[in-house]
N, C-alpha and C positions, 0 to 999 in steps of 0.2 A: 775168624777173630771176632771176639765179642767185646763191645765197649760198654763200660759202666761209668756213669757220671757221678762225681762225688757230691754228697749232700753238703750244702753250706748252711751252717747253723744261723739262726736269726740273731743271736747275740753278737756274732762276728760282724754281721752287716750293720747292726745297731752301733757297735763301737766305732766302726769305720765312718759311718755317717755322722756320729756325734763329734768325732775328731775333725772331720771336714767342716762341719757347721761351726765349731769353735774357732777354727783357723780363719774362716771367712768372717765371722763376727769380730775377731781381733783385727782383721784388716779393715773392716768398716769403722771400728772405733779409732783406728789410726787415721783414717780419712777425716772423720769428724774432728779429730784433734789437730788436724793440719800438719801431721807428721809424715811428710812425703818421702823423707830420706830412707826410712826403713820399709816403706810400703812395697817398693819393687823387690826388695830382698825377701820379704815375707811371701809375696806372690810367686816368686821364682821357687822358693822352698816348697810351697804348697804344690806347685805344678810338678816338680821333681818327685815329691813324695807320692802324688797320685799316679805318675807314670811307673814308679817302682812298684807300687801296690798292684797295679794292673799286670806288670810284667811277671810277678811271682804268683799271681792268683788266678789268672785267666789265660788259657783254658785249664780246667782241672778235671782229668778223667783217667781211667784205668783201662788198658787193653789187655785182654787175656787170649793167648793162642795156645797151641799144643806145646810150645817150647819156652815161651817167655811171658812174664808179667811186665808190661810197660806202664810206668807211671808218668803221666805228663802233668807238670805243675808249672804253668807259665812257660818260661824259656828253658826250664830244667826238664830233662827227660831221663828216667832211670830204666834200664833193662835188667830184670832179675830173672835168672833161669828158674823154671818151675821146679826142677829137681832140687834146687837150693832152698826151697821154702819149707 
């Protein structure tokens, strides 16, 4: 079995980091505005979003053997017969 790791493009990482930075910046602005009611909801939403992003994006690789191509993307795993490609 041969394992190939998928390339992650720089722009996908940049978009994810910009989104996370904007969310943290918004939460900081909520703190400075003394708006504590929505702060815990925003923090919970950011945590859930980060966990979901990790669950669907890590690990990301392909396994190839004589019979199957196996694609692993986070918690999702596909088994594709080689003769079906």
